[in-house]
MIKE-590236 format. One record per residue: residue number from 1; x negated, y, z of N, C-alpha, C in turn. Coordinates in Angstrom, 1 decimal. Layout:
N
{atom NUM, {X, Y, Z}, {X, Y, Z}, {X, Y, Z}};
...
# end
This chain:
240
{atom 1, {53.2, 8.2, 26.2}, {54.6, 7.9, 25.8}, {54.7, 6.5, 25.2}};
{atom 2, {55.6, 5.7, 25.7}, {55.6, 4.3, 25.3}, {56.2, 4.2, 23.9}};
{atom 3, {55.5, 3.4, 23.1}, {55.9, 3.2, 21.7}, {56.9, 2.1, 21.6}};
{atom 4, {58.0, 2.3, 20.9}, {59.0, 1.3, 20.7}, {58.9, 0.6, 19.3}};
{atom 5, {59.3, -0.6, 19.3}, {59.2, -1.4, 18.0}, {60.7, -1.7, 17.6}};
{atom 6, {61.0, -1.4, 16.4}, {62.3, -1.7, 15.9}, {62.6, -3.1, 15.8}};
{atom 7, {63.8, -3.5, 15.8}, {64.2, -4.9, 15.6}, {63.7, -5.5, 14.2}};
{atom 8, {63.7, -4.6, 13.2}, {63.3, -5.0, 11.9}, {61.8, -5.3, 11.9}};
{atom 9, {61.0, -4.4, 12.5}, {59.6, -4.6, 12.6}, {59.2, -5.9, 13.4}};
{atom 10, {59.9, -6.1, 14.5}, {59.7, -7.2, 15.3}, {60.0, -8.5, 14.6}};
{atom 11, {61.1, -8.5, 13.8}, {61.4, -9.7, 13.0}, {60.3, -10.0, 12.0}};
{atom 12, {59.8, -8.9, 11.4}, {58.8, -9.1, 10.3}, {57.5, -9.6, 11.0}};
{atom 13, {57.2, -9.2, 12.2}, {56.0, -9.7, 12.9}, {56.1, -11.2, 13.2}};
{atom 14, {57.3, -11.6, 13.6}, {57.5, -13.0, 13.9}, {57.4, -13.8, 12.7}};
{atom 15, {57.9, -13.3, 11.6}, {57.8, -14.1, 10.3}, {56.4, -14.2, 9.9}};
{atom 16, {55.6, -13.2, 10.0}, {54.2, -13.2, 9.6}, {53.4, -14.2, 10.4}};
{atom 17, {53.7, -14.2, 11.7}, {53.0, -15.1, 12.6}, {53.2, -16.6, 12.3}};
{atom 18, {54.4, -16.9, 11.8}, {54.7, -18.3, 11.4}, {53.9, -18.6, 10.1}};
{atom 19, {53.7, -17.6, 9.3}, {53.0, -17.9, 8.0}, {51.5, -18.1, 8.2}};
{atom 20, {51.0, -17.5, 9.3}, {49.5, -17.6, 9.6}, {49.2, -18.9, 10.2}};
{atom 21, {48.9, -19.9, 9.4}, {48.6, -21.3, 9.9}, {47.1, -21.6, 9.9}};
{atom 22, {46.2, -20.6, 9.6}, {44.8, -20.9, 9.6}, {44.4, -21.5, 8.2}};
{atom 23, {43.2, -22.0, 8.1}, {42.8, -22.5, 6.8}, {43.5, -23.7, 6.4}};
{atom 24, {43.9, -23.8, 5.1}, {44.7, -24.9, 4.6}, {43.9, -25.8, 3.7}};
{atom 25, {43.0, -25.2, 2.9}, {42.2, -26.0, 1.9}, {41.1, -26.6, 2.6}};
{atom 26, {40.5, -27.7, 2.0}, {39.4, -28.4, 2.6}, {38.2, -27.5, 2.7}};
{atom 27, {38.0, -26.6, 1.7}, {36.9, -25.6, 1.8}, {37.0, -24.7, 3.0}};
{atom 28, {38.3, -24.2, 3.2}, {38.5, -23.3, 4.3}, {38.3, -24.0, 5.7}};
{atom 29, {38.8, -25.2, 5.7}, {38.7, -26.0, 7.0}, {37.2, -26.3, 7.3}};
{atom 30, {36.5, -26.7, 6.3}, {35.0, -27.0, 6.5}, {34.3, -25.7, 7.0}};
{atom 31, {34.7, -24.6, 6.4}, {34.0, -23.3, 6.8}, {34.3, -23.0, 8.2}};
{atom 32, {35.6, -23.2, 8.6}, {36.0, -22.8, 10.0}, {35.4, -23.7, 11.0}};
{atom 33, {35.0, -24.9, 10.6}, {34.3, -25.8, 11.6}, {33.1, -25.3, 12.2}};
{atom 34, {32.4, -24.4, 11.5}, {31.1, -23.9, 11.9}, {31.3, -22.6, 12.7}};
{atom 35, {32.5, -22.1, 12.9}, {32.7, -20.9, 13.7}, {32.1, -21.0, 15.1}};
{atom 36, {32.5, -22.1, 15.7}, {32.0, -22.3, 17.1}, {30.5, -22.5, 17.2}};
{atom 37, {29.9, -23.1, 16.2}, {28.5, -23.4, 16.1}, {27.8, -22.0, 16.0}};
{atom 38, {28.2, -21.2, 15.1}, {27.6, -19.9, 14.9}, {27.7, -19.0, 16.1}};
{atom 39, {28.9, -18.9, 16.6}, {29.1, -17.9, 17.7}, {28.8, -18.5, 19.1}};
{atom 40, {28.7, -19.8, 19.2}, {28.5, -20.4, 20.5}, {27.1, -20.9, 20.7}};
{atom 41, {26.7, -21.9, 19.9}, {25.4, -22.5, 20.1}, {24.2, -21.6, 19.7}};
{atom 42, {24.4, -20.8, 18.7}, {23.2, -20.1, 18.2}, {23.2, -18.6, 18.3}};
{atom 43, {24.3, -18.0, 18.4}, {24.3, -16.5, 18.4}, {23.4, -15.9, 19.6}};
{atom 44, {23.4, -16.6, 20.7}, {22.7, -16.1, 21.9}, {21.4, -16.7, 22.1}};
{atom 45, {21.1, -17.9, 21.5}, {19.9, -18.6, 21.9}, {18.9, -18.8, 20.8}};
{atom 46, {19.3, -18.9, 19.6}, {18.4, -19.2, 18.5}, {17.9, -17.9, 17.8}};
{atom 47, {18.8, -17.0, 17.5}, {18.5, -15.8, 16.8}, {18.1, -14.7, 17.8}};
{atom 48, {16.9, -14.2, 17.7}, {16.4, -13.1, 18.5}, {16.4, -11.8, 17.7}};
{atom 49, {17.3, -10.9, 17.9}, {17.4, -9.7, 16.9}, {16.1, -9.0, 16.7}};
{atom 50, {15.3, -8.9, 17.8}, {14.0, -8.1, 17.7}, {13.1, -8.7, 16.6}};
{atom 51, {13.1, -10.1, 16.5}, {12.2, -10.8, 15.7}, {12.9, -11.3, 14.4}};
{atom 52, {14.1, -11.6, 14.5}, {14.8, -12.4, 13.5}, {15.7, -11.6, 12.6}};
{atom 53, {15.6, -10.3, 12.5}, {16.4, -9.5, 11.5}, {17.9, -9.7, 11.7}};
{atom 54, {18.3, -9.7, 13.0}, {19.7, -9.9, 13.4}, {20.4, -11.1, 12.8}};
{atom 55, {19.6, -12.1, 12.4}, {20.1, -13.4, 12.1}, {20.7, -13.6, 10.7}};
{atom 56, {20.6, -12.6, 9.8}, {21.1, -12.8, 8.5}, {20.5, -13.9, 7.8}};
{atom 57, {19.2, -14.1, 7.8}, {18.5, -15.2, 7.2}, {18.9, -16.5, 7.8}};
{atom 58, {19.1, -16.6, 9.1}, {19.5, -17.8, 9.8}, {20.9, -18.2, 9.4}};
{atom 59, {21.8, -17.3, 9.3}, {23.2, -17.7, 8.9}, {23.2, -18.2, 7.5}};
{atom 60, {22.3, -17.6, 6.6}, {22.2, -18.1, 5.2}, {21.7, -19.5, 5.2}};
{atom 61, {20.7, -19.8, 6.1}, {20.1, -21.1, 6.1}, {21.1, -22.1, 6.6}};
{atom 62, {21.9, -21.8, 7.7}, {22.9, -22.7, 8.2}, {24.0, -22.9, 7.2}};
{atom 63, {24.3, -21.9, 6.4}, {25.4, -22.1, 5.4}, {24.9, -23.0, 4.3}};
{atom 64, {23.6, -22.9, 3.9}, {23.1, -23.7, 2.8}, {23.0, -25.2, 3.2}};
{atom 65, {22.6, -25.4, 4.5}, {22.6, -26.8, 5.0}, {24.0, -27.4, 5.1}};
{atom 66, {24.9, -26.6, 5.5}, {26.3, -27.0, 5.6}, {26.8, -27.4, 4.2}};
{atom 67, {26.4, -26.6, 3.2}, {26.8, -27.0, 1.8}, {26.1, -28.3, 1.3}};
{atom 68, {24.9, -28.4, 1.7}, {24.1, -29.6, 1.3}, {24.7, -30.9, 1.9}};
{atom 69, {24.9, -30.9, 3.2}, {25.2, -32.1, 4.0}, {26.7, -32.4, 4.1}};
{atom 70, {27.5, -31.3, 4.0}, {29.0, -31.5, 4.1}, {29.4, -32.2, 5.4}};
{atom 71, {29.1, -31.8, 6.5}, {29.4, -32.5, 7.8}, {30.9, -32.5, 8.0}};
{atom 72, {31.4, -33.5, 8.6}, {32.8, -33.6, 8.9}, {33.1, -33.7, 10.4}};
{atom 73, {32.6, -34.7, 11.0}, {32.8, -34.9, 12.5}, {32.0, -33.9, 13.3}};
{atom 74, {32.5, -33.6, 14.5}, {31.8, -32.6, 15.4}, {30.4, -33.0, 15.6}};
{atom 75, {30.0, -34.3, 15.7}, {28.6, -34.6, 15.9}, {27.8, -34.3, 14.7}};
{atom 76, {28.4, -34.5, 13.5}, {27.7, -34.2, 12.3}, {27.4, -32.7, 12.2}};
{atom 77, {28.4, -31.9, 12.6}, {28.2, -30.4, 12.6}, {27.1, -30.1, 13.6}};
{atom 78, {27.0, -30.7, 14.7}, {26.0, -30.5, 15.7}, {24.6, -30.8, 15.1}};
{atom 79, {24.5, -32.0, 14.4}, {23.2, -32.4, 13.8}, {22.7, -31.4, 12.8}};
{atom 80, {23.7, -30.9, 11.9}, {23.3, -29.9, 10.9}, {22.7, -28.6, 11.7}};
{atom 81, {23.4, -28.3, 12.7}, {23.0, -27.1, 13.5}, {21.6, -27.3, 14.1}};
{atom 82, {21.3, -28.6, 14.5}, {20.0, -28.9, 15.1}, {18.9, -28.8, 14.0}};
{atom 83, {19.2, -29.3, 12.8}, {18.3, -29.2, 11.7}, {18.0, -27.7, 11.4}};
{atom 84, {19.0, -26.9, 11.4}, {18.8, -25.4, 11.2}, {18.0, -24.8, 12.2}};
{atom 85, {18.2, -25.2, 13.5}, {17.4, -24.7, 14.6}, {15.9, -25.1, 14.5}};
{atom 86, {15.7, -26.4, 14.1}, {14.3, -26.8, 13.9}, {13.6, -26.1, 12.8}};
{atom 87, {14.3, -25.9, 11.7}, {13.7, -25.2, 10.6}, {13.4, -23.7, 10.9}};
{atom 88, {14.3, -23.2, 11.7}, {14.1, -21.8, 12.1}, {12.9, -21.7, 13.1}};
{atom 89, {12.7, -22.7, 13.9}, {11.6, -22.7, 14.8}, {10.3, -22.8, 14.0}};
{atom 90, {10.3, -23.6, 12.9}, {9.1, -23.7, 12.1}, {8.8, -22.3, 11.5}};
{atom 91, {9.8, -21.6, 11.1}, {9.7, -20.2, 10.5}, {9.0, -19.3, 11.6}};
{atom 92, {9.5, -19.4, 12.8}, {9.0, -18.6, 13.9}, {7.6, -18.9, 14.2}};
{atom 93, {7.2, -20.2, 14.1}, {5.8, -20.6, 14.3}, {4.9, -19.9, 13.3}};
{atom 94, {5.3, -19.9, 12.1}, {4.5, -19.2, 11.1}, {4.4, -17.7, 11.4}};
{atom 95, {5.5, -17.1, 11.8}, {5.5, -15.7, 12.2}, {4.5, -15.5, 13.4}};
{atom 96, {4.5, -16.4, 14.3}, {3.7, -16.3, 15.5}, {2.2, -16.4, 15.1}};
{atom 97, {1.9, -17.3, 14.2}, {0.5, -17.5, 13.8}, {0.0, -16.2, 13.1}};
{atom 98, {0.8, -15.6, 12.4}, {0.4, -14.3, 11.7}, {0.0, -13.3, 12.8}};
{atom 99, {0.8, -13.1, 13.8}, {0.5, -12.2, 14.9}, {-0.7, -12.6, 15.6}};
{atom 100, {-0.9, -13.8, 15.9}, {-2.1, -14.3, 16.6}, {-3.4, -14.1, 15.8}};
{atom 101, {-3.3, -14.3, 14.6}, {-4.5, -14.1, 13.7}, {-4.8, -12.7, 13.6}};
{atom 102, {-3.8, -11.8, 13.5}, {-4.0, -10.4, 13.4}, {-4.6, -9.8, 14.6}};
{atom 103, {-4.1, -10.3, 15.8}, {-4.6, -9.8, 17.1}, {-6.1, -10.2, 17.3}};
{atom 104, {-6.4, -11.5, 16.9}, {-7.8, -12.0, 17.1}, {-8.7, -11.2, 16.2}};
{atom 105, {-8.3, -10.9, 15.0}, {-9.2, -10.2, 14.0}, {-9.4, -8.7, 14.5}};
{atom 106, {-8.3, -8.1, 15.0}, {-8.4, -6.7, 15.5}, {-9.4, -6.6, 16.7}};
{atom 107, {-9.4, -7.7, 17.5}, {-10.3, -7.6, 18.7}, {-11.7, -7.6, 18.3}};
{atom 108, {-12.1, -8.0, 17.1}, {-13.5, -8.0, 16.7}, {-13.8, -6.8, 15.8}};
{atom 109, {-12.9, -5.9, 15.7}, {-13.1, -4.7, 14.9}, {-12.5, -4.8, 13.5}};
{atom 110, {-12.6, -3.7, 12.8}, {-12.0, -3.6, 11.5}, {-12.8, -4.4, 10.5}};
{atom 111, {-12.1, -4.9, 9.4}, {-12.9, -5.6, 8.3}, {-13.8, -4.6, 7.6}};
{atom 112, {-14.9, -5.1, 7.0}, {-15.8, -4.2, 6.2}, {-15.0, -3.6, 5.0}};
{atom 113, {-15.4, -2.3, 4.8}, {-14.8, -1.6, 3.7}, {-15.9, -1.4, 2.6}};
{atom 114, {-15.7, -1.9, 1.4}, {-16.7, -1.8, 0.4}, {-17.1, -0.3, 0.1}};
{atom 115, {-16.1, 0.6, 0.2}, {-16.5, 2.0, -0.1}, {-17.4, 2.6, 0.9}};
{atom 116, {-17.4, 2.1, 2.2}, {-18.3, 2.6, 3.2}, {-19.7, 2.1, 3.0}};
{atom 117, {-19.9, 0.9, 2.5}, {-21.2, 0.4, 2.1}, {-21.8, 1.1, 1.0}};
{atom 118, {-21.0, 1.7, 0.1}, {-21.5, 2.4, -1.1}, {-21.5, 3.9, -0.8}};
{atom 119, {-21.1, 4.3, 0.4}, {-20.9, 5.8, 0.7}, {-22.1, 6.6, 0.3}};
{atom 120, {-23.3, 6.2, 0.8}, {-24.5, 7.0, 0.5}, {-24.8, 7.1, -1.0}};
{atom 121, {-24.7, 6.0, -1.7}, {-25.0, 6.0, -3.1}, {-24.0, 6.8, -3.9}};
{atom 122, {-22.7, 6.8, -3.4}, {-21.7, 7.6, -4.1}, {-22.0, 9.1, -3.9}};
{atom 123, {-22.5, 9.5, -2.7}, {-22.8, 10.9, -2.5}, {-24.0, 11.3, -3.3}};
{atom 124, {-25.0, 10.5, -3.4}, {-26.2, 10.8, -4.2}, {-25.8, 10.9, -5.6}};
{atom 125, {-25.0, 9.9, -6.1}, {-24.6, 9.9, -7.5}, {-23.9, 11.2, -7.9}};
{atom 126, {-23.0, 11.6, -7.0}, {-22.3, 12.9, -7.3}, {-23.2, 14.1, -7.4}};
{atom 127, {-24.2, 14.2, -6.5}, {-25.2, 15.3, -6.6}, {-25.9, 15.2, -7.9}};
{atom 128, {-26.4, 14.0, -8.3}, {-27.2, 13.9, -9.5}, {-26.4, 14.2, -10.7}};
{atom 129, {-25.1, 13.7, -10.8}, {-24.3, 14.0, -12.0}, {-23.9, 15.5, -12.1}};
{atom 130, {-23.8, 16.1, -10.9}, {-23.5, 17.6, -10.9}, {-24.7, 18.3, -11.5}};
{atom 131, {-26.0, 17.9, -11.1}, {-27.2, 18.5, -11.6}, {-27.3, 18.3, -13.1}};
{atom 132, {-27.0, 17.1, -13.6}, {-27.1, 16.8, -15.1}, {-26.1, 17.7, -15.8}};
{atom 133, {-24.9, 17.9, -15.3}, {-23.9, 18.7, -15.9}, {-24.4, 20.2, -16.0}};
{atom 134, {-25.1, 20.6, -14.9}, {-25.6, 22.0, -14.9}, {-26.7, 22.1, -16.0}};
{atom 135, {-27.5, 21.1, -16.1}, {-28.6, 21.2, -17.1}, {-28.0, 21.2, -18.5}};
{atom 136, {-27.0, 20.4, -18.8}, {-26.3, 20.4, -20.1}, {-25.6, 21.7, -20.4}};
{atom 137, {-25.1, 22.3, -19.4}, {-24.3, 23.5, -19.6}, {-25.2, 24.8, -19.7}};
{atom 138, {-26.2, 24.9, -18.8}, {-27.0, 26.1, -18.8}, {-28.4, 25.9, -19.4}};
{atom 139, {-28.8, 24.7, -19.7}, {-30.1, 24.4, -20.2}, {-31.2, 24.3, -19.2}};
{atom 140, {-30.9, 24.5, -17.9}, {-31.9, 24.4, -16.8}, {-31.2, 24.1, -15.5}};
{atom 141, {-32.0, 23.8, -14.5}, {-31.5, 23.5, -13.2}, {-31.8, 24.6, -12.2}};
{atom 142, {-30.8, 25.0, -11.5}, {-31.0, 26.1, -10.5}, {-31.9, 25.7, -9.4}};
{atom 143, {-32.5, 26.6, -8.6}, {-33.3, 26.2, -7.5}, {-32.5, 25.4, -6.5}};
{atom 144, {-31.3, 25.8, -6.3}, {-30.4, 25.0, -5.3}, {-30.2, 23.6, -5.8}};
{atom 145, {-29.9, 23.4, -7.1}, {-29.8, 22.1, -7.6}, {-31.0, 21.3, -7.5}};
{atom 146, {-32.2, 21.9, -7.8}, {-33.4, 21.2, -7.7}, {-33.7, 20.7, -6.3}};
{atom 147, {-33.5, 21.6, -5.3}, {-33.7, 21.2, -3.9}, {-32.7, 20.1, -3.5}};
{atom 148, {-31.6, 20.0, -4.1}, {-30.6, 19.0, -3.8}, {-31.0, 17.6, -4.3}};
{atom 149, {-31.6, 17.6, -5.5}, {-31.9, 16.3, -6.2}, {-33.3, 15.7, -5.8}};
{atom 150, {-34.2, 16.6, -5.4}, {-35.5, 16.1, -5.0}, {-35.5, 15.0, -4.0}};
{atom 151, {-34.8, 15.2, -2.8}, {-34.9, 14.1, -1.8}, {-34.3, 12.8, -2.3}};
{atom 152, {-33.3, 12.9, -3.2}, {-32.8, 11.6, -3.8}, {-33.8, 11.0, -4.7}};
{atom 153, {-34.4, 11.8, -5.6}, {-35.4, 11.2, -6.5}, {-36.6, 10.6, -5.7}};
{atom 154, {-37.0, 11.3, -4.6}, {-38.1, 10.8, -3.8}, {-37.8, 9.4, -3.2}};
{atom 155, {-36.5, 9.3, -2.7}, {-36.1, 8.0, -2.0}, {-36.2, 6.8, -3.0}};
{atom 156, {-36.0, 7.1, -4.3}, {-36.1, 6.1, -5.3}, {-37.4, 6.1, -6.0}};
{atom 157, {-38.4, 6.8, -5.5}, {-39.8, 6.8, -6.0}, {-39.8, 7.3, -7.5}};
{atom 158, {-39.1, 8.3, -7.8}, {-39.0, 8.9, -9.1}, {-39.6, 10.2, -9.2}};
{atom 159, {-40.3, 10.5, -10.2}, {-41.1, 11.8, -10.4}, {-40.1, 13.0, -10.2}};
{atom 160, {-40.6, 14.0, -9.4}, {-39.7, 15.2, -9.2}, {-40.3, 16.4, -9.9}};
{atom 161, {-41.2, 16.2, -10.8}, {-41.7, 17.4, -11.5}, {-40.6, 18.1, -12.3}};
{atom 162, {-40.6, 19.4, -12.3}, {-39.6, 20.2, -13.0}, {-39.6, 20.0, -14.5}};
{atom 163, {-40.8, 19.7, -15.0}, {-40.9, 19.5, -16.5}, {-40.1, 18.3, -17.0}};
{atom 164, {-40.0, 17.3, -16.1}, {-39.3, 16.0, -16.5}, {-38.0, 15.8, -15.7}};
{atom 165, {-37.5, 16.9, -15.1}, {-36.4, 16.7, -14.1}, {-35.2, 16.1, -14.8}};
{atom 166, {-34.9, 16.4, -16.0}, {-33.6, 15.9, -16.6}, {-33.8, 14.4, -16.8}};
{atom 167, {-34.9, 13.9, -17.3}, {-35.1, 12.5, -17.5}, {-35.1, 11.8, -16.2}};
{atom 168, {-35.7, 12.4, -15.2}, {-35.8, 11.8, -13.8}, {-34.4, 11.6, -13.2}};
{atom 169, {-33.6, 12.7, -13.4}, {-32.2, 12.6, -12.9}, {-31.4, 11.5, -13.6}};
{atom 170, {-31.5, 11.5, -14.9}, {-30.8, 10.5, -15.7}, {-31.2, 9.1, -15.3}};
{atom 171, {-32.5, 8.8, -15.0}, {-33.0, 7.5, -14.5}, {-32.4, 7.2, -13.2}};
{atom 172, {-32.3, 8.2, -12.3}, {-31.8, 8.0, -10.9}, {-30.3, 7.8, -11.0}};
{atom 173, {-29.6, 8.4, -11.9}, {-28.1, 8.2, -12.0}, {-27.9, 6.7, -12.3}};
{atom 174, {-28.7, 6.2, -13.2}, {-28.5, 4.7, -13.6}, {-28.8, 3.8, -12.4}};
{atom 175, {-29.8, 4.2, -11.6}, {-30.1, 3.4, -10.4}, {-29.0, 3.5, -9.4}};
{atom 176, {-28.5, 4.7, -9.1}, {-27.4, 4.8, -8.1}, {-26.1, 4.1, -8.6}};
{atom 177, {-25.9, 4.2, -9.9}, {-24.7, 3.5, -10.5}, {-24.8, 2.0, -10.2}};
{atom 178, {-26.0, 1.4, -10.4}, {-26.2, 0.0, -10.1}, {-26.1, -0.3, -8.7}};
{atom 179, {-26.6, 0.6, -7.8}, {-26.5, 0.4, -6.4}, {-25.0, 0.4, -5.9}};
{atom 180, {-24.3, 1.3, -6.5}, {-22.8, 1.4, -6.2}, {-22.1, 0.1, -6.5}};
{atom 181, {-22.4, -0.4, -7.7}, {-21.7, -1.6, -8.2}, {-22.1, -2.8, -7.3}};
{atom 182, {-23.4, -2.8, -6.9}, {-23.8, -3.9, -6.1}, {-23.2, -3.8, -4.7}};
{atom 183, {-23.1, -2.6, -4.2}, {-22.6, -2.3, -2.8}, {-21.1, -2.7, -2.8}};
{atom 184, {-20.4, -2.4, -3.8}, {-19.0, -2.8, -3.8}, {-18.8, -4.3, -3.9}};
{atom 185, {-19.7, -5.0, -4.7}, {-19.6, -6.5, -4.8}, {-19.9, -7.1, -3.4}};
{atom 186, {-21.0, -6.6, -2.8}, {-21.3, -7.1, -1.4}, {-20.2, -6.8, -0.4}};
{atom 187, {-19.7, -5.6, -0.5}, {-18.6, -5.2, 0.4}, {-17.4, -6.1, 0.3}};
{atom 188, {-17.1, -6.4, -1.0}, {-15.9, -7.2, -1.3}, {-16.1, -8.6, -0.7}};
{atom 189, {-17.3, -9.1, -0.9}, {-17.7, -10.5, -0.4}, {-17.6, -10.5, 1.1}};
{atom 190, {-18.1, -9.5, 1.8}, {-18.1, -9.4, 3.2}, {-16.7, -9.3, 3.7}};
{atom 191, {-15.8, -8.6, 3.0}, {-14.5, -8.4, 3.4}, {-13.7, -9.8, 3.3}};
{atom 192, {-14.0, -10.5, 2.2}, {-13.4, -11.8, 2.0}, {-13.8, -12.8, 3.1}};
{atom 193, {-15.1, -12.7, 3.4}, {-15.7, -13.6, 4.5}, {-15.0, -13.3, 5.8}};
{atom 194, {-14.8, -12.0, 6.1}, {-14.2, -11.6, 7.3}, {-12.8, -12.2, 7.5}};
{atom 195, {-12.0, -12.1, 6.5}, {-10.6, -12.6, 6.5}, {-10.7, -14.2, 6.5}};
{atom 196, {-11.7, -14.8, 5.9}, {-11.8, -16.2, 5.9}, {-12.1, -16.7, 7.3}};
{atom 197, {-12.9, -16.0, 8.0}, {-13.3, -16.4, 9.4}, {-12.1, -16.3, 10.3}};
{atom 198, {-11.1, -15.4, 10.0}, {-10.0, -15.2, 10.9}, {-8.7, -15.8, 10.3}};
{atom 199, {-8.8, -16.8, 9.4}, {-7.7, -17.3, 8.7}, {-6.9, -18.2, 9.7}};
{atom 200, {-7.5, -18.6, 10.8}, {-6.8, -19.4, 11.8}, {-6.8, -18.7, 13.1}};
{atom 201, {-5.7, -19.0, 13.9}, {-5.7, -18.3, 15.3}, {-6.7, -19.0, 16.1}};
{atom 202, {-7.1, -18.4, 17.3}, {-8.0, -19.0, 18.2}, {-7.5, -20.4, 18.6}};
{atom 203, {-8.5, -21.2, 19.0}, {-8.1, -22.6, 19.3}, {-7.0, -22.8, 20.3}};
{atom 204, {-7.1, -22.2, 21.5}, {-5.9, -22.4, 22.4}, {-4.6, -22.0, 21.8}};
{atom 205, {-4.5, -20.9, 21.1}, {-3.3, -20.5, 20.5}, {-2.9, -21.5, 19.4}};
{atom 206, {-3.8, -22.0, 18.6}, {-3.5, -22.9, 17.6}, {-3.0, -24.3, 18.1}};
{atom 207, {-3.6, -24.7, 19.2}, {-3.0, -25.9, 19.9}, {-1.6, -25.7, 20.3}};
{atom 208, {-1.3, -24.5, 20.8}, {0.1, -24.2, 21.3}, {1.0, -24.2, 20.1}};
{atom 209, {0.7, -23.6, 19.0}, {1.5, -23.5, 17.9}, {1.7, -24.9, 17.2}};
{atom 210, {0.7, -25.7, 17.3}, {0.8, -27.1, 16.7}, {1.8, -27.9, 17.6}};
{atom 211, {1.7, -27.8, 18.9}, {2.7, -28.5, 19.7}, {4.1, -28.0, 19.5}};
{atom 212, {4.3, -26.7, 19.3}, {5.6, -26.1, 19.0}, {6.1, -26.7, 17.6}};
{atom 213, {5.1, -26.8, 16.7}, {5.5, -27.3, 15.3}, {6.0, -28.7, 15.4}};
{atom 214, {5.2, -29.5, 16.1}, {5.6, -31.0, 16.3}, {6.9, -31.1, 16.9}};
{atom 215, {7.2, -30.3, 17.9}, {8.5, -30.4, 18.6}, {9.6, -30.0, 17.7}};
{atom 216, {9.4, -29.0, 16.8}, {10.5, -28.6, 15.9}, {10.7, -29.6, 14.8}};
{atom 217, {9.6, -30.2, 14.3}, {9.7, -31.3, 13.3}, {10.4, -32.5, 13.9}};
{atom 218, {10.1, -32.8, 15.1}, {10.7, -34.0, 15.8}, {12.2, -33.7, 15.9}};
{atom 219, {12.6, -32.5, 16.2}, {14.0, -32.2, 16.3}, {14.7, -32.4, 14.9}};
{atom 220, {14.1, -31.9, 13.9}, {14.6, -32.0, 12.5}, {14.8, -33.5, 12.1}};
{atom 221, {13.7, -34.3, 12.4}, {13.8, -35.7, 12.0}, {14.9, -36.4, 12.8}};
{atom 222, {15.0, -36.2, 14.1}, {16.0, -36.8, 14.9}, {17.4, -36.5, 14.4}};
{atom 223, {17.6, -35.2, 14.2}, {19.0, -34.7, 13.8}, {19.3, -35.3, 12.4}};
{atom 224, {18.4, -35.3, 11.5}, {18.6, -35.8, 10.1}, {19.0, -37.3, 10.2}};
{atom 225, {18.2, -38.0, 11.0}, {18.5, -39.5, 11.1}, {19.9, -39.7, 11.7}};
{atom 226, {20.2, -39.0, 12.7}, {21.6, -39.2, 13.4}, {22.7, -38.7, 12.4}};
{atom 227, {22.4, -37.7, 11.7}, {23.4, -37.2, 10.8}, {23.7, -38.2, 9.7}};
{atom 228, {22.7, -38.8, 9.1}, {22.9, -39.8, 8.0}, {23.6, -41.0, 8.6}};
{atom 229, {23.2, -41.4, 9.8}, {23.9, -42.6, 10.4}, {25.3, -42.3, 10.6}};
{atom 230, {25.7, -41.1, 11.1}, {27.1, -40.8, 11.4}, {27.9, -40.8, 10.1}};
{atom 231, {27.3, -40.2, 9.0}, {28.0, -40.1, 7.7}, {28.2, -41.5, 7.2}};
{atom 232, {27.2, -42.4, 7.3}, {27.4, -43.8, 6.8}, {28.5, -44.5, 7.6}};
{atom 233, {28.5, -44.3, 8.9}, {29.5, -45.0, 9.7}, {30.9, -44.5, 9.3}};
{atom 234, {31.0, -43.2, 9.1}, {32.3, -42.6, 8.8}, {32.8, -43.1, 7.4}};
{atom 235, {31.8, -43.1, 6.4}, {32.2, -43.5, 5.1}, {32.5, -45.0, 5.1}};
{atom 236, {31.9, -45.8, 5.9}, {32.2, -47.2, 6.0}, {33.5, -47.4, 6.6}};
{atom 237, {33.9, -46.6, 7.6}, {35.2, -46.8, 8.2}, {36.3, -46.3, 7.3}};
{atom 238, {36.0, -45.3, 6.5}, {37.0, -44.8, 5.5}, {37.3, -45.8, 4.4}};
{atom 239, {36.2, -46.6, 4.1}, {36.3, -47.6, 3.0}, {37.1, -48.8, 3.4}};
{atom 240, {37.2, -49.1, 4.7}, {37.9, -50.3, 5.2}, {39.4, -50.1, 5.1}};
# end
């Protein structure tokens, strides 16, 4: 069913359309200048939603550059956009390096885990401390507990005689405590060395990212130079 519009409503619509003249203030006009840049130059080419978080950070960057440089002429607006694109490319280069480094490190296996290096000593230490607790609680060590601690004492060349078992276990606990501490220190150092060895991407990938970085920096330098030249020409013309 066709909807009809009353004469009164039609007149009101015409009046409202005359009042809608677009941005009037300088702030509003400057903001509208970037509409074409955002929706045209960059929306489809610079921001990649899969990697760039749907462009929220890029729009914030573009807005801050616009506030800093206050471009007026179309070419100045383009130069600011070029600076934003170059800066965004440098951000993506860092993001790419992270992925390349991670991939290269994963191809060589997982980094050392300190707890794995201390795993045997932790297990022995737990058995020994359980035996000491049993002796303190009951005054003696059960045959099962004795059979459990003897191999550990023997590995550390400690007397396994039942008459001195409590002192032997106490001595071995101290030894395993020291070994655990040392194993964690070595494991931590090995882990740090592992990440240090993989702090840079492989050489072919690094060369590629460096070329990409130089191209982005060159774009920023060119756009900044042209932007400043344009602003100086415009300000000089306005002063005449």
